[in-house]
VOZA-164668 format. One line per 8 residues: their letters; for each residue y negated, z negated, x of N, C-alpha, C. Coordinates in steps of 0.2 Angstrom, whole numbers, always signed. Each point is the difference from the previous one (the first is absolute). Layout:
VOZA-164668
A	Y,Z,X,Y,Z,X,Y,Z,X  ...
This chain:
VOZA-164668
MANTIRIK	-733,-86,+449,+3,-6,-2,+2,-4,+7  +0,-6,+0,+2,-4,+6,+7,-1,+1  +3,+1,+6,+7,-1,+2,+1,-7,+2  +6,-2,-2,+3,-7,+2,+5,+1,+5  -1,-4,+6,+5,+1,+5,+4,-7,+0  +6,+1,+0,+5,-6,+0,+4,+0,+6  +2,-6,+3,+4,-1,+5,+6,-5,-2  +5,+0,+5,+6,-4,-2,-2,-7,+0
RRATGNAG	+3,-4,-4,-1,-8,+0,+6,-4,-2  +0,-6,+2,+5,-5,-1,-3,-6,-4  +1,-1,-6,-4,-5,-4,+4,-7,+1  +7,+0,+0,+4,-6,+1,+5,+1,+5  +3,-5,+2,+6,+0,+5,-2,-3,+7  +2,+4,+5,+0,-3,+7,-7,+2,+3  -3,-4,+4,-6,+2,+4,+2,+4,+6  -4,+4,+3,+1,+4,+6,+0,+7,-1
APASLENA	+1,+4,+5,+0,+7,+0,+6,+3,-4  -1,+6,-3,+5,+4,-3,+5,+2,+5  +6,+2,-2,+5,+2,+5,-1,+6,+3  -4,+5,-3,-2,+6,+3,-5,+4,-4  -4,+4,+3,-6,+4,-3,+0,+7,+3  -2,+5,-4,-1,+6,+2,-6,+0,+5  -1,+5,+4,-6,+1,+5,-6,+0,-4  -5,-4,+1,-7,-1,-3,+1,-3,-7
ELAFNEVD	+6,-2,-2,+0,-3,-7,-2,-8,+1  -3,-2,-6,-3,-7,+0,+4,-4,-5  +0,-6,+1,+4,-5,-5,-3,-7,+1  -2,-3,-6,-3,-6,+0,+5,-5,-3  +1,-6,+3,+5,-6,-2,-5,-5,-3  +0,-1,-7,-4,-4,-3,+3,-8,+1  +6,-1,+3,+2,-6,+1,-4,-4,+5  -1,+4,+6,-4,-3,+5,-6,+3,+2
NILYYGKG	-2,+5,-5,-7,+4,+0,-1,+3,+7  +5,+4,+2,+0,+4,+6,+1,+8,-1  -5,+4,+3,+1,+7,-1,+3,+3,+6  +5,+5,-1,+5,+2,+5,-1,+8,+0  +0,+3,+6,-1,+7,+1,+6,+3,+4  +3,+6,-2,+6,+3,+4,-3,+4,+5  +2,-2,+7,-3,+3,+6,+6,+4,+3  -2,+6,+3,+4,+4,+4,+5,+4,-5
TGGAGGTA	+3,+6,+3,+5,+4,-3,+7,+0,+3  +1,-4,+4,+6,+0,+4,+6,-2,-4  +0,-3,-6,+5,-2,-3,+4,+6,-3  +7,-2,-2,+4,+5,-3,-3,+2,-7  +1,+7,-2,-2,+2,-7,-8,-1,-1  -4,+0,+5,-7,-1,-1,-3,-7,-1  +5,-5,+1,-2,-7,-1,-4,-2,+6  -6,-4,-1,-4,-2,+5,+4,-4,+5
TTVEAIGG	-3,+0,+7,+4,-3,+5,-1,-8,-1  -6,-2,-1,-2,-7,-1,-4,-1,-6  +0,-7,-3,-4,-2,-6,-5,-5,+3  -6,+2,+0,-5,-4,+3,-4,-4,-6  -2,-6,+1,-5,-4,-4,-7,+2,+2  -3,+3,-5,-7,+2,+1,-6,-4,-4  +2,-4,-4,-5,-3,-4,+3,-6,-4  -4,-4,-3,+2,-6,-4,+0,-6,+5
LGAFLTLT	+2,-6,-3,+1,-6,+3,+5,+0,+6  -2,-2,+6,+4,+0,+6,-1,+6,+4  -4,+6,-3,-1,+6,+4,-8,-1,+2  -4,-4,-3,-7,-1,+2,-2,-7,-1  -5,-2,+3,-3,-7,-1,-4,+0,-6  +2,-6,-4,-4,+0,-7,-6,-5,+2  -5,+0,-5,-6,-3,+1,+1,-8,-2  +4,-1,-5,+0,-7,-3,+7,-3,+1
TDQTVSGN	+5,+3,+1,+7,-4,+0,+1,-2,+7  +5,-5,+1,+2,-2,+6,+5,+5,+3  +0,+2,+6,+5,+4,+3,+1,-2,+7  +6,+2,+3,+1,-2,+7,+0,+7,+4  -4,+0,+5,+0,+6,+4,+3,-1,+7  +6,+4,+1,+3,-1,+7,-2,+5,+5  +2,-2,+6,-2,+5,+6,-7,-1,+2  -2,+2,+6,-6,-1,+3,-5,+5,-4
KTFNGTTI	-6,-2,-1,-6,+4,-3,-6,-1,+4  -3,+6,+1,-6,+0,+4,-6,+2,-4  -5,-4,-1,-6,+2,-4,-6,+1,+5  -3,+6,-1,-6,+2,+4,-6,-2,-4  -5,-3,+3,-6,-2,-3,+1,-8,-1  -5,-3,-4,+0,-7,-1,+4,-2,-6  +5,-5,+1,+4,-2,-5,-3,-7,-2  -1,+0,-7,-3,-6,-2,+5,-4,-4
VATPTANG	+1,-6,+1,+4,-5,-3,-3,-6,-3  +2,-3,-5,-3,-6,-3,+0,-6,+5  -4,-5,-1,+0,-6,+4,+7,-3,-2  +4,-2,+6,+7,-3,-2,-1,-7,-3  +4,-2,-4,+1,-6,-3,+6,-4,+1  +5,+4,+3,+7,-3,+1,+3,+3,+7  +5,-3,+3,+3,+2,+6,+3,+7,-1  +2,+2,-6,+4,+6,-1,-5,+6,+0
HAATKLYV	-6,+0,+0,-5,+6,+0,+1,+3,+6  -2,+7,+0,+0,+4,+6,-5,-3,+6  -5,-3,-2,-5,-2,+5,+1,-7,+2  +6,-3,-1,+1,-7,+2,-2,-1,+7  +3,+4,+5,-1,-1,+7,-8,+0,+2  -4,+5,-3,-7,+0,+1,-3,-6,-3  +2,-2,-6,-3,-6,-3,+2,-6,+4  +6,-1,+3,+1,-6,+3,-3,+0,+7
DQSIAGVT	+0,+6,+3,-4,+0,+7,-7,-2,-1  -3,+3,-5,-8,-2,-1,+0,-7,-2  +5,-3,-4,-1,-7,-2,+1,-5,+6  +4,+2,+5,+1,-5,+5,-4,+1,+7  -4,+6,-1,-3,+2,+6,-5,-5,+3  -3,-4,-4,-4,-5,+3,+3,-7,+0  +6,-1,-1,+3,-7,+0,+2,-2,+8  -2,-6,+2,+1,-2,+6,+2,-8,+0
GSITVAGD	+3,-3,+5,+2,-7,+0,+6,-1,+5  +2,-6,+0,+6,-2,+4,+3,-7,-3  +6,-1,+3,+3,-7,-2,+2,-3,+6  +1,-7,+0,+2,-4,+6,+7,-3,-1  +4,+1,+5,+7,-2,-1,+1,-6,+5  +3,-5,-2,+1,-6,+4,+7,-2,-1  +3,-4,+5,+6,-2,+0,+1,-8,+2  +6,-3,+0,+1,-7,+2,-3,-1,+7
SGSNQTVS	+0,+5,+4,-3,-1,+7,-3,+6,+2  -3,+1,+6,-3,+6,+2,-7,+1,-3  -4,+5,+3,-7,+2,-2,+0,+4,-7  -5,-1,-4,+0,+4,-6,-2,+7,+2  +2,+5,-4,-1,+7,+1,-3,+3,-6  -5,+4,+2,-4,+4,-5,+3,+7,-1  +1,+1,-7,+3,+7,-1,-5,+4,-5  -2,+5,+3,-5,+5,-4,+4,+4,-5
LSDTLTIS	-3,+3,-4,+3,+4,-5,+4,+6,+3  -2,+3,+5,+3,+5,+4,+5,-2,+4  +1,-6,+1,+6,-3,+5,+6,+0,-4  +6,-1,+4,+7,-1,-3,+2,-7,+2  +1,-4,-5,+3,-7,+1,+7,+0,+1  +2,-2,+6,+8,-1,+1,+2,-7,+0  +5,-1,-4,+3,-7,+0,+7,+1,+3  +1,-4,+6,+6,+1,+4,+4,-7,-1
GGVGLSSV	+6,+1,+1,+5,-6,-1,-1,-4,+7  +0,-7,+0,+0,-3,+6,+8,-2,+2  +1,-6,+3,+6,-2,+2,+5,-1,-6  +5,+3,-1,+5,-1,-5,-2,+4,-7  -6,+4,+1,-2,+3,-6,-1,+8,+1  +1,+4,-5,-1,+7,+1,-4,+2,-6  -5,+5,+1,-4,+3,-6,+2,+7,-1  +1,+2,-7,+2,+7,-1,-5,+2,-6
ASATDTLT	-4,+6,+2,-3,+3,-5,+4,+4,-5  +2,-2,-5,+6,+2,-4,-2,+5,-6  -6,+0,-2,-2,+4,-6,-8,+0,+0  -3,+4,-4,-7,+0,-1,-3,-6,-2  -5,-3,+4,-3,-6,-1,+5,-6,+1  +5,+1,+3,+5,-5,+1,+2,-2,+7  +0,-6,+2,+2,-2,+7,+5,-6,-1  +6,+1,+3,+5,-5,-1,+2,-4,+6
INLDNTAV	-1,-7,+0,+2,-4,+6,+7,-2,-1  +4,+1,+5,+7,-2,+0,+2,-5,+6  +4,-5,-2,+2,-5,+5,+6,+4,+4  -1,+0,+7,+5,+3,+4,+7,-3,+0  +6,+4,+0,+6,-3,+1,+1,-3,+7  +5,-5,+0,+2,-3,+6,+7,+2,+2  +3,-3,+5,+7,+2,+1,+5,-4,-4  -3,-4,-5,+5,-4,-4,+3,+4,-5
TAGTYGNA	+6,+0,-2,+4,+3,-5,-1,-4,-6  -3,+3,-6,-1,-3,-6,+7,-3,-2  +0,-6,-2,+6,-3,-3,+0,-8,+0  +5,-3,-2,+0,-8,+0,+4,-2,+6  -3,-6,+3,+3,-3,+6,+2,-7,-2  +5,-2,+3,+2,-7,-1,+4,-1,-6  +6,-4,+0,+4,-2,-6,+4,-7,+2  +5,-1,-4,+3,-7,+1,+4,+0,+7
SSVGAFTV	+2,+6,+3,+3,+0,+6,-4,+3,+6  -6,+2,-1,-4,+3,+5,-7,-2,-1  -4,+0,+6,-7,-2,+0,-4,+6,+2  -6,+1,-3,-4,+6,+2,-4,-2,+6  +0,+5,+5,-4,-1,+6,-5,+5,+0  -7,-1,+2,-6,+4,-1,-4,+0,+6  -3,+6,+1,-6,+0,+6,-6,+2,-4  -5,-4,+1,-7,+1,-3,-5,+2,+5
DAQGRLSN	-4,+6,-2,-5,+2,+4,-7,-4,-1  -5,+2,+4,-7,-3,+0,-3,+0,-7  +2,+5,-4,-3,+0,-7,+4,-3,-5  +5,-4,+2,+4,-4,-5,+6,+4,-3  +1,+7,+2,+5,+4,-3,+7,-1,+4  +5,+1,-4,+7,+0,+3,+1,+6,+4  +1,+0,+6,+1,+6,+4,+8,+1,+2  +4,-5,-2,+7,+1,+1,+3,-6,-4
AVSTSISI	+6,+2,-4,+4,-5,-4,+7,+2,+0  +4,-6,+1,+7,+1,+0,+3,-6,-3  +7,+1,-2,+4,-6,-3,+5,-2,+5  +0,-7,+2,+4,-2,+5,+5,-5,-3  +6,+1,+1,+5,-5,-3,-1,-7,+3  +1,-5,-5,-1,-7,+2,+6,-2,+4  -1,-3,+6,+6,-2,+4,-3,-6,+4  +2,-6,-2,-2,-6,+4,+6,-4,+1
TSAAVSDF	+0,-4,+5,+6,-5,+2,-1,-6,-3  +6,-4,-1,-1,-7,-3,-4,-4,+3  -1,+1,+7,-5,-5,+4,-7,+1,-3  -2,+6,-3,-7,+1,-2,-1,-4,-7  +6,-2,-3,-1,-4,-6,+0,-7,+2  -6,-4,-1,-1,-7,+2,+5,-5,-2  +2,+1,-7,+5,-5,-3,+6,+3,-1  +2,+5,+4,+7,+4,-2,+6,-5,+1
AEAAQDAF	+0,-3,+5,+6,-4,+2,+1,-6,-6  -6,-3,-1,+1,-6,-5,+1,+3,-7  -3,+6,-2,+2,+3,-6,+7,+2,-1  +3,+3,+5,+7,+2,+0,+4,-6,+0  -1,-5,+4,+4,-6,-1,+0,-4,-7  -6,+0,-2,+0,-3,-7,+3,+4,-5  +0,+7,+0,+3,+4,-5,+8,-1,+1  +2,+0,+6,+8,+0,+1,+2,-7,-2
GTLVTNGS	-4,-6,+1,+2,-6,-2,+0,-1,-7  -5,+3,-4,+0,+0,-7,+6,+3,-3  +2,+6,+3,+6,+4,-3,+6,-4,+1  +1,-3,+6,+6,-3,+1,+1,-7,-5  -5,-4,+1,+0,-6,-4,+0,+1,-7  -3,+5,-3,-1,+1,-7,+7,+3,-3  +4,+3,+5,+6,+3,-3,+6,-5,-2  +5,+2,-3,+5,-4,-3,+6,-1,+6
QSGITVTY	+2,-6,+1,+5,-2,+5,+6,-4,-3  +6,+1,+2,+5,-4,-2,+4,-3,+6  -1,-6,+1,+4,-3,+6,-5,+0,+6  -6,+3,+0,-4,+1,+6,-7,-3,-2  -3,-5,+4,-7,-2,-1,-4,+3,+5  -6,+3,-3,-5,+3,+4,-7,-3,+0  -3,-1,+6,-7,-3,+0,-4,+4,+5  -6,+0,-2,-5,+4,+5,-4,-5,+3
DDANTKVN	+0,+0,+7,-4,-4,+4,-6,+4,+3  -6,+0,-4,-5,+4,+2,-3,-2,+6  -1,-7,+1,-3,-2,+6,+3,+2,+6  +7,+0,+0,+4,+2,+6,+2,+7,+0  -2,+4,-5,+1,+7,-1,+8,+1,+0  +4,-3,-5,+7,+1,+0,+2,-1,-7  +6,+3,-1,+4,-1,-7,+6,-3,+2  +2,-6,-3,+6,-4,+1,+5,+1,-6
FSVANQSF	+6,+2,+3,+6,+1,-5,+5,-6,+1  +2,-3,-5,+5,-5,+0,+6,+1,-5  +6,+1,+3,+6,+3,-4,+4,-6,-1  +2,-2,-6,+5,-5,-2,+7,+2,+1  +4,-5,+1,+7,+1,+1,+3,+4,-6  +4,+5,+1,+3,+4,-6,+7,-1,+0  +3,+0,-6,+7,+0,-1,+2,+3,-7  +6,+2,-1,+3,+2,-6,+7,-1,-1
TLAGDTGS	+3,+0,-6,+7,-2,-1,+4,+6,-2  +6,+1,+3,+4,+5,-1,+6,-2,-3  +2,+3,-6,+6,-1,-4,+4,+6,-1  +7,-1,-2,+4,+5,-1,+4,-1,-6  +5,+4,-2,+4,+0,-6,+4,-7,+0  +2,-2,+6,+4,-6,+1,-3,-3,+6  +2,-6,+1,-1,-4,+6,-7,-4,-1  -2,-4,+5,-6,-4,+0,-6,+4,+2
SQTITAGD	-6,-2,-3,-6,+4,+2,-2,-3,+7  -4,+5,+4,-2,-2,+6,-7,+1,+1  -4,-5,+4,-7,+1,+1,-1,+3,+7  -4,+5,+0,-2,+4,+5,-7,-2,+2  -2,-3,+6,-6,-1,+2,-2,+4,+6  -7,+0,+2,-3,+4,+5,+4,-1,+6  +2,+5,+4,+4,-1,+6,+7,+1,-1  +3,-1,-6,+7,+1,-1,+2,+7,+0
TLTISGGT	+7,+1,+1,+3,+7,+0,+4,+1,-6  -2,+5,-5,+4,+1,-6,+6,+5,+2  +6,-2,-1,+5,+5,+1,+3,+2,-6  +1,+7,-1,+3,+2,-6,+7,+4,+2  +5,-3,-2,+7,+3,+2,+3,+4,-6  +4,+5,+2,+4,+3,-6,+6,-3,-2  +1,-1,-6,+6,-3,-3,+6,+5,+0  +5,-1,-5,+5,+5,-1,-2,+7,-2
GLTATAGG	+2,+5,+4,-2,+7,-1,-7,+2,+1  -4,-5,+4,-7,+2,+2,-1,-2,+7  -4,+4,+3,-2,-1,+7,-8,+0,+0  -3,-5,+4,-7,-1,+0,-2,+2,+7  -5,+4,+1,-3,+3,+6,-7,-2,+1  -2,-3,+6,-7,-1,+1,-2,+5,+5  -6,+3,-1,-3,+5,+4,-2,+6,-4  -1,+5,+4,-3,+7,-3,-7,+0,-2
ATDKITLD	-3,-6,-1,-7,-1,-1,-2,-7,+0  -6,-2,+1,-2,-7,+1,+1,-3,-7  +2,-7,+0,+1,-4,-6,+5,+4,-5  +5,+3,+2,+5,+3,-4,+7,-1,+1  +4,-2,-5,+7,-1,+0,+3,+5,-5  +5,+4,+2,+3,+5,-5,+7,-3,-1  +2,+0,-7,+7,-2,-3,+3,+7,-1  +6,+1,+2,+4,+6,-1,+7,-2,-3
LDNTAVTA	+2,+4,-5,+7,-1,-3,+5,+3,+5  +5,-4,+1,+5,+2,+5,+4,+5,-3  +2,+5,+5,+5,+6,-3,+7,-3,-1  +3,+3,-4,+8,-1,-2,+4,+6,+3  +6,+0,-2,+4,+5,+3,+0,+6,-5  -4,+0,-5,-1,+6,-5,-4,+5,+3  +3,+7,+0,-4,+6,+2,-5,+2,-6  -6,+0,+2,-5,+2,-5,+1,+7,-3
GGYGGAGT	+0,+1,-6,+1,+6,-4,+1,-1,-7  +3,+6,-3,+1,+0,-8,+7,-1,-1  +2,-4,-5,+7,-1,-2,+1,+2,-7  +6,+3,-2,+1,+2,-7,-2,+6,-2  +4,+4,-4,-2,+7,-2,+4,+2,-6  +0,+6,-2,+3,+3,-6,+8,-1,+1  +2,+0,+6,+8,+0,+1,+2,-6,+4  -5,-4,+2,+2,-6,+4,-4,-6,-3
VGTFTVDA	+3,-6,+3,-3,-6,-2,-1,-4,+6  -6,-4,+0,-1,-4,+6,+3,-7,+0  +3,-2,+6,+3,-6,+0,-4,-4,+5  -1,-7,-1,-4,-4,+4,+3,-7,+1  -2,-3,+6,+2,-7,+1,-7,-4,+1  -1,-6,-4,-6,-3,+0,+1,-7,+3  -5,-3,+4,+1,-7,+3,-3,-5,-5  -1,-6,+2,-2,-5,-4,-8,+0,-1
QGRLTAAA	-3,+4,+4,-8,+1,-1,-1,+7,-4  +5,+3,-3,-1,+5,-4,-1,+7,+4  +2,+0,+6,-1,+6,+4,+6,+4,+1  +0,+6,+0,+6,+5,+1,+2,+0,+7  +6,-3,+1,+3,+0,+7,+4,+6,+2  +2,+4,-6,+4,+6,+1,-1,+4,-6  +1,+7,+1,-1,+5,-5,+3,+6,+1  +4,+3,-5,+3,+6,+1,+0,+4,-7
NTTISITA	+2,+7,+1,+1,+4,-6,+7,+1,-1  +3,-1,-6,+7,+1,-2,+0,+5,-6  +5,+5,+1,+0,+6,-5,+3,-3,-6  -3,+2,-6,+3,-2,-6,+6,+3,-2  +5,-3,-2,+7,+2,-2,+3,-4,-5  +0,+2,-6,+3,-4,-6,+5,+5,-4  +4,-3,-3,+5,+3,-5,-3,+1,-7  +3,+5,-4,-2,+1,-6,+0,-7,-5
SQVSDRAT	+5,-4,+2,+1,-6,-4,-6,-5,+1  -4,+1,+6,-5,-5,+1,-6,+2,-4  +0,+6,-4,-6,+2,-4,+1,-4,-7  -4,-5,-1,+2,-4,-6,-1,+3,-7  -5,+5,+0,-1,+4,-7,+3,+7,+0  +5,+1,+5,+3,+7,+1,+3,+2,-7  +3,-4,-4,+3,+2,-6,-4,+3,-5  -6,-3,+0,-5,+2,-6,-5,+5,+2
NLVTGLTG	-2,+1,+7,-5,+4,+2,+3,+6,+4  +6,+1,+1,+3,+6,+4,+0,+6,-5  -2,+5,+2,+1,+6,-4,+6,+4,+1  +5,+0,-4,+7,+3,+1,+0,+7,-2  -4,+3,-3,+0,+7,-2,-6,+3,-3  -1,+6,+0,-6,+4,-3,+3,+6,-4  -3,+1,-6,+2,+6,-4,-6,+3,-2  +0,+7,+1,-6,+4,-2,+1,+2,-8
TANEIAVS	-6,+3,-2,+0,+2,-7,+0,+8,+0  +5,+3,-4,+0,+7,+0,-6,+4,-1  -2,+5,+4,-6,+4,-1,-7,-4,+1  +1,-7,+3,-6,-4,+1,+0,-3,+7  +5,-3,+2,+1,-3,+7,+6,+1,+3  +1,+2,+6,+6,+2,+4,+1,-6,+5  +6,-3,+1,+2,-5,+5,+5,+3,+4  -1,-1,+7,+5,+2,+5,+1,-6,+5
NSGVGAVT	+6,-1,+2,+2,-5,+5,+3,+3,+6  -4,-2,+6,+3,+4,+6,+6,-4,+3  +2,-5,-2,+6,-4,+2,-2,-5,+6  -6,+0,+2,-2,-5,+5,-5,-5,-2  +0,-1,-6,-5,-5,-3,-6,+3,-3  -1,+6,+1,-7,+3,-2,+1,+4,-7  -4,-2,-4,+0,+4,-7,-6,+4,-1  +1,+6,-2,-6,+5,-1,-1,+1,-7
LSLPANVT	-6,+0,-3,-2,+1,-6,-4,+7,+0  +1,+4,-5,-3,+7,+0,+0,+3,-7  -4,+5,-1,+0,+4,-6,+5,+5,+0  +3,+1,-6,+5,+5,+0,-3,+7,+0  +4,+6,+0,-3,+6,+0,-3,+2,-6  +3,-3,-6,-4,+1,-7,-1,-7,-2  -7,-1,-2,-2,-7,-2,-2,+1,-7  +2,-5,-4,-2,-1,-7,-4,-7,+0
ISNNLTVT	-6,+0,-3,-4,-6,-1,+0,-1,-8  +3,-5,-2,+0,-1,-7,-6,-2,-4  -4,-3,+4,-7,-3,-3,-6,+4,+4  -6,-3,-1,-6,+3,+2,+0,+1,+8  -3,+5,+3,-1,+1,+7,-8,+1,+1  -3,-4,+4,-7,+0,+1,-1,+2,+8  -3,+6,+1,-1,+2,+7,-8,-1,+1  -2,-4,+5,-7,-1,+1,-3,+4,+5
GDLTVNGN	+5,+4,+4,-2,+5,+4,+1,+7,-2  +0,+5,+4,+1,+7,-2,+7,+1,-1  +2,+4,-5,+7,+2,-2,+1,+7,+2  +4,+1,+5,+2,+7,+2,+7,+2,-2  +1,+5,-4,+6,+3,-2,+2,+6,+3  +5,+1,+5,+1,+6,+3,+6,+4,-3  +3,-2,-6,+5,+4,-3,-3,+7,-3  +5,+4,-3,-2,+6,-3,-2,-1,-7
TTTLNTST	+3,-5,-3,-1,-1,-8,-2,-7,-1  -5,-2,-4,-2,-6,-2,+0,-1,-7  +4,-4,-3,+1,-1,-7,-3,-6,-3  -4,+0,-5,-3,-6,-3,+3,+0,-7  +4,-5,-1,+3,-1,-7,-5,-6,-4  -6,+2,-1,-5,-5,-3,-3,+3,-6  -1,-4,-5,-3,+2,-6,-8,+1,+1  -3,-3,+4,-7,+1,+2,-1,-1,+7
MVVEDKNI	-4,+5,+3,-2,+0,+7,-7,-1,+1  -3,-5,+3,-7,-1,+1,-2,+1,+7  -5,+5,+1,-2,+2,+7,-7,-2,+0  -2,-4,+5,-7,-2,+1,-4,+5,+3  +2,+4,+5,-4,+6,+3,-2,+5,-5  -6,+3,+1,-2,+5,-5,+2,+7,+2  +3,+1,+5,+2,+7,+3,+8,+0,+2  +4,+4,-2,+7,+1,+2,+0,+6,+4
VLANVATP	+2,+0,+6,+1,+6,+5,+7,+2,-1  +1,+7,-1,+6,+3,+0,+1,+5,+5  +6,+2,+2,+1,+5,+5,-4,-2,+7  +1,-6,+2,-3,-3,+6,+4,+2,+6  -1,+5,+3,+3,+3,+6,-4,-1,+6  +2,+2,+6,-4,-1,+6,-5,+5,+0  +1,+7,-2,-5,+5,+0,+0,+3,-7  -4,-3,-5,+0,+3,-7,-3,+7,+0
TDTTADGA	+3,+4,-4,-3,+7,-2,+1,+1,-7  -2,+6,-3,+1,+2,-7,+8,+1,-1  +3,+2,+5,+7,+2,+0,+4,-7,-1  -2,-5,+4,+4,-6,+0,-2,-4,-7  -5,+2,-3,-2,-3,-6,+3,+3,-6  +3,+6,+1,+2,+5,-6,+6,-4,-4  -1,-1,-6,+4,-3,-5,-1,-8,+0  -5,-3,+3,-1,-7,+0,-3,-1,-7
GITILGAT	+1,-6,-3,-3,-2,-6,+5,-5,-4  +0,+0,-6,+4,-5,-4,+5,+4,-5  +6,-3,+0,+5,+3,-4,+3,-6,-5  -1,+1,-6,+3,-5,-5,+6,+3,-4  +5,-4,+1,+7,+2,-3,+0,+0,-8  +2,+5,-3,+1,+0,-7,+6,+5,-2  -1,+3,-6,+6,+5,-2,-1,+5,+5  -6,+2,+2,-1,+4,+6,-5,-4,+5
NKTFNWVD	+0,+2,+6,-5,-3,+5,-7,+2,-2  -4,-5,-1,-8,+1,-1,-3,-1,+7  -4,+6,+2,-2,-1,+7,-8,+2,+0  -3,-3,+5,-7,+2,+1,-1,+0,+8  +0,+6,+3,+1,+1,+7,-5,+5,+3  -1,-1,+6,-4,+5,+4,+4,+6,+2  -2,+6,-2,+4,+6,+2,-4,+4,+5  +2,+1,+6,-3,+3,+5,-1,+7,-1
ASDAWTSS	+5,+4,-4,-1,+7,-1,-6,+1,-4  -1,-4,-5,-6,+1,-5,-6,-4,+2  +1,-4,+5,-6,-4,+3,-3,-4,-6  +4,-3,-4,-2,-4,-6,+5,-5,-2  -3,-5,-3,+4,-5,-4,+4,+4,-6  +6,-2,-1,+4,+4,-5,+4,-5,-4  -1,+0,-7,+3,-4,-4,+6,+4,-4  +6,-3,-1,+5,+3,-3,-1,-1,-8
EHIALAAG	-5,-4,-2,+0,-2,-7,-7,+1,-2  -1,+0,-7,-7,+0,-3,-4,-5,+2  -7,+1,+0,-5,-5,+2,-4,-1,-7  +1,-6,-3,-4,-2,-6,-6,-4,+1  -6,+2,-2,-6,-4,+1,-1,-4,-6  -2,-6,+0,-1,-4,-6,-7,+2,-3  +0,-2,-6,-7,+2,-4,-6,-3,+4  -5,+5,+1,-6,-2,+3,+0,+1,+7
KTLIINGT	+6,+2,+3,+1,+1,+7,-1,+8,+2  -2,+1,+6,-2,+7,+1,+3,+2,+7  +0,+7,+1,+2,+3,+7,-7,+2,+3  -1,-3,+6,-6,+1,+4,+1,+4,+6  -4,+5,+1,+1,+4,+7,-7,+0,+3  +0,-2,+6,-7,+0,+4,-5,-3,-4  +1,-5,-4,-5,-4,-4,-2,+3,-6  +4,+6,-2,-1,+3,-7,+6,-1,-4
TVLSNTNL	-1,-2,-7,+5,-1,-4,+2,+7,-3  +6,+2,+1,+3,+7,-2,+5,+0,-5  +2,-6,-2,+5,-1,-5,+0,-7,-3  +0,+0,-7,+1,-6,-4,+4,+1,-6  +1,-5,-4,+4,+1,-6,-4,+4,-6  -6,+1,+1,-4,+3,-5,-4,+7,+3  +1,+1,+6,-4,+6,+3,+3,+2,+6  -1,+7,+1,+2,+4,+6,-6,+3,+2
QNVTVDGG	-3,-2,+6,-6,+3,+3,+1,+7,+2  -6,+3,+1,+0,+7,+3,+5,+1,+5  +4,+5,+0,+5,+1,+5,+0,+8,+2  -1,+1,+6,+0,+8,+2,+7,+2,+1  +1,+6,-4,+7,+3,+1,-2,+8,+1  +3,+2,+5,+0,+7,+2,-8,+2,+1  -4,-4,+2,-7,+2,+1,-4,-1,-6  +3,-2,-5,-4,-1,-6,-1,-7,-2
TF	-4,-2,-5,-1,-7,-2,+2,+0,-8  +3,-5,-2,+1,-1,-7,+0,-8,-1
């Protein structure tokens, strides 16, 4: 019977060698069609040292498919290749060499001047830059001709206030350039004087004048001014009007109580009010009255302070406006008289308010007992604090609560000894109300829930 030999294989998944093989073990990867062999016994547990590709695509040259063979290869014997039909074939160099072996010829190079030159195929043609030009072999089959830079800085020269100055070489290029500020004298302008005279004459004669006649004499290069005689009329509150003409002197004199002073500044006269015998200051006050002497011009010629001193009979409404006595109300207002004209109003030791009392601020009561004789007490706050002492403890809270007076006192108090609220009376729950402890109803009017007594439940 024939025996079937099988080897490891990978039908799907990743291409490439398996992670490990046993020594002399074979494995075939169907993904890239490569056969692998486990070589060497140096691995741990008998695993092969390396995994080598020994067959399949990439391990040998195929006869029909395209493959890339890297590294140098030496073939002994005759190597036959097909006649090349494209530059990418292996025999391109031989093909080209054989194709151009018999090619010969030359070209003629001519310029604007000089002798023509013959360049054979084996020669090198050099194109050099002449004056102001440079040639650069910058890339394959490329020669660039550049215009040489000169000493001129690239920019704009000349504007409204400057002129551009340039130096030009034999090739017509600017070898130097600068901007020079325009500066010329009036003598360099051929019609400067005439233009300036005409402009000034036009400005003056076209202007508005009052009492002055202006003419421009262009032929004699002059401007003529003619001023007419000037006068004005001066009038006062009284007296005759006066005519003041050019050349007259106008005198301004101070009248009664006034002094006129010329000087201090050009064309200036100062009028000052004359001083009187009055001392500058304030007169009259709460206990004094100012006394004054007035002249015919309404000026104060004398002033003084006089102390006010009048008798009671000089107060016209004394009888109707004088307070002759003050009387207080018992338990409401107390009145005391010091005997020197001072009256003191105060509250008595015990105060009674017969009507309503509104306190907009805080009300502080420091007595031992506060008694409220009211039928209804309304408190806006939600919480009433009792036993409010500086350092509260369960001891200071002992007995705090509510006491209602009846045939006997009805109390609901905090008792420190029992650590509990204690009521002196029964507690009656309305129908439908319950007693709840820790979220659980333990007592209602119809049911008593399970209660543990002496370790048992009932």
